[in-house]
C-alpha positions in Angstrom: 104.3 88.7 71.1 106.5 91.5 69.8 107.7 92.1 66.3 111.3 91.3 67.3 112.3 88.2 65.3 115.4 86.1 65.6 117.5 85.8 62.5 120.1 83.3 61.6 123.0 85.5 60.6 124.7 82.9 58.4 121.6 82.2 56.3 119.4 85.2 56.8 116.3 83.1 57.4 114.0 84.0 60.3 114.0 81.5 63.1 110.7 80.2 64.3 109.5 81.7 67.6 108.8 79.3 70.4 105.1 78.8 71.3 105.0 80.0 74.9 101.3 80.1 75.1 100.9 76.4 75.9 101.5 74.9 79.3 104.5 72.6 79.8 103.9 68.9 80.3 103.5 67.8 83.9 106.7 65.8 83.9 108.7 68.8 82.7 107.2 71.0 85.4 108.0 68.4 88.1 111.6 68.1 86.9 112.0 71.9 86.9 110.6 72.2 90.4 112.8 69.4 91.6 115.9 71.0 90.1 114.9 74.4 91.5 114.3 73.1 95.0 117.5 71.1 95.0 119.5 74.1 93.8 118.0 76.4 96.4 118.7 73.8 99.1 122.3 73.4 98.0 122.8 77.1 97.9 121.2 77.5 101.4 123.4 74.7 102.8 126.5 76.3 101.4 125.6 79.7 102.7 124.8 78.4 106.2 128.0 76.3 106.4 130.1 79.2 105.2 128.6 81.8 107.5 128.8 79.4 110.5 132.5 78.8 109.9 133.2 82.5 110.0 132.1 82.6 113.6 130.4 86.0 113.2 126.7 85.9 114.2 125.8 88.8 111.9 127.4 87.2 108.8 124.1 85.7 107.6 122.3 89.0 108.2 124.9 90.8 106.0 124.3 88.2 103.2 120.6 88.7 103.4 121.0 92.5 103.2 123.3 92.1 100.3 120.7 89.9 98.5 118.1 92.6 99.1 120.4 95.3 97.7 121.1 93.1 94.6 117.4 92.6 94.1 116.9 96.4 94.1 119.8 96.9 91.7 118.2 94.4 89.3 114.9 96.3 89.6 116.7 99.4 88.4 118.2 97.5 85.5 114.9 96.0 84.4 113.2 99.4 84.5 115.9 101.0 82.4 115.9 98.1 80.0 112.1 98.5 79.5 112.7 102.2 78.9 115.3 101.5 76.2 113.4 98.8 74.4 111.6 101.2 71.9 114.9 103.0 71.2 116.4 99.6 70.3 113.8 99.0 67.7 111.3 96.8 69.6 107.8 97.2 68.4 104.9 96.2 70.7 101.2 96.3 70.3 99.0 98.5 72.5 98.4 95.8 75.1 102.1 94.9 75.5 103.0 98.6 75.7 100.4 99.3 78.4 101.5 96.3 80.5 105.2 97.2 80.1 104.4 100.8 81.1 102.5 99.6 84.2 105.3 97.2 85.2 107.9 99.9 84.8 105.8 102.3 86.8 105.6 99.7 89.6 109.3 99.2 89.5 110.0 102.9 89.6 107.6 103.4 92.5 109.5 100.8 94.5 113.0 101.9 93.7 113.1 105.6 92.7 111.9 107.0 96.0 114.0 108.2 98.9 112.0 108.7 102.1 112.4 112.0 103.9 113.8 110.4 107.1 116.6 108.9 105.0 117.5 112.3 103.5 117.5 113.9 106.9 119.5 111.1 108.5 122.1 111.3 105.8 122.3 115.1 106.0 122.8 114.9 109.8 125.4 112.1 109.5 127.4 114.1 107.0 127.1 117.3 109.0 128.2 115.6 112.3 131.0 113.7 110.5 132.3 116.9 109.0 132.1 118.8 112.4 134.0 116.0 114.2 136.5 115.1 111.5 137.2 118.5 109.9 140.8 118.7 111.2 141.7 115.3 109.7 140.2 116.3 106.4 142.3 119.6 106.4 145.5 117.8 107.3 145.0 115.1 104.7 144.2 117.6 101.9 147.2 119.8 103.1 149.6 116.8 103.0 148.5 115.8 99.5 149.5 119.2 98.0 153.2 119.6 97.2 
């Protein structure tokens, strides 16, 4: 584990680290899995009933796309948090440093890449939008000035 230690601020005594190397008892694992499955089931039921009451067939698709976008945003956050750990005073041994570097590299490979077709599509969309809507832009900017 890392050299980061939890300290009780009132006493100044280091708090013992939990032993995360041992496997949990079977009953604890079963209770965890039961709670996890029931929570996911309850969330799925709520999402399905809410989206069906809207009456829009694409409402569920929009929620799925939003979930994917949130997952990608969290990947950015985790990558930046790993980058800032040494600056925050975290000390890791060589094995931990190598695994964090590899994990951050995998996160960056999945999130910090914009395909060429996306760049070209955005450029074309902006160009066409400006060609078509230039007059509205000029009128709006002209009205805003006193």
